[in-house]
C-alpha positions as CSV (number, residue, x, y, z in Angstrom):
1,M,-2.7,27.0,3.3
2,T,-2.2,23.3,3.8
3,R,-3.7,20.8,1.5
4,K,-4.2,17.1,2.2
5,I,-2.9,14.8,-0.6
6,Q,-5.1,11.9,-1.2
7,L,-3.7,8.8,-2.8
8,S,-5.6,6.3,-4.8
9,P,-3.3,3.6,-6.6
10,S,-4.7,1.8,-9.7
11,L,-5.2,-1.9,-9.1
12,M,-4.5,-2.4,-12.8
13,T,-0.8,-2.1,-12.1
14,M,-0.6,-4.7,-9.3
15,D,0.8,-8.2,-9.4
16,L,-2.1,-10.4,-8.8
17,D,0.2,-13.2,-7.6
18,Q,1.1,-10.8,-4.7
19,F,-2.5,-9.4,-4.3
20,K,-3.0,-10.0,-0.6
21,E,0.4,-8.7,0.4
22,Q,0.1,-5.6,-1.7
23,I,-3.3,-4.7,-0.4
24,T,-2.3,-5.1,3.1
25,F,0.7,-3.3,2.8
26,L,-1.2,-0.3,1.2
27,N,-4.2,-0.3,3.5
28,D,-2.8,2.4,5.9
29,K,-1.2,4.3,3.2
30,V,-3.9,5.2,0.8
31,N,-7.5,6.7,0.9
32,S,-9.0,4.5,-1.7
33,F,-8.1,2.1,-4.4
34,H,-8.7,2.9,-8.2
35,I,-10.2,0.5,-10.7
36,D,-10.3,1.1,-14.4
37,V,-13.6,0.4,-16.1
38,M,-13.3,-0.3,-19.8
39,D,-16.4,-0.8,-21.8
40,G,-14.9,-1.3,-25.3
41,H,-16.4,1.9,-26.6
42,F,-13.4,4.2,-26.0
43,V,-10.8,1.8,-25.3
44,P,-10.5,-1.9,-26.0
45,N,-12.5,-4.0,-23.6
46,I,-9.9,-5.4,-21.1
47,T,-11.2,-6.7,-17.8
48,L,-9.1,-6.8,-14.6
49,S,-10.4,-9.9,-12.9
50,L,-9.7,-9.1,-9.2
51,P,-9.6,-12.0,-6.9
52,G,-13.1,-12.4,-5.4
53,S,-11.7,-12.0,-1.9
54,W,-10.4,-8.3,-2.4
55,N,-12.7,-6.8,0.2
56,R,-11.3,-9.3,2.9
57,Y,-8.0,-7.4,2.6
58,A,-8.8,-3.8,1.6
59,R,-9.9,-1.5,4.2
60,S,-10.0,1.5,1.8
61,P,-12.9,2.0,-0.5
62,M,-12.8,1.4,-4.3
63,C,-13.3,4.4,-6.7
64,R,-13.6,4.3,-10.4
């Protein structure tokens, strides 16, 4: 039996100074991008401010 591995790297770990370059590099290598939603109830309320133009560079969908 063959399984297909799907990759969804977390954007929380990326270097926002290299945002465009990292998203462009990953586009053809991942199935989706993962964003962490923190509501302040179970974990501290920490927000990742993605550049507003993330969807200009990302061809894979976001999942959370």
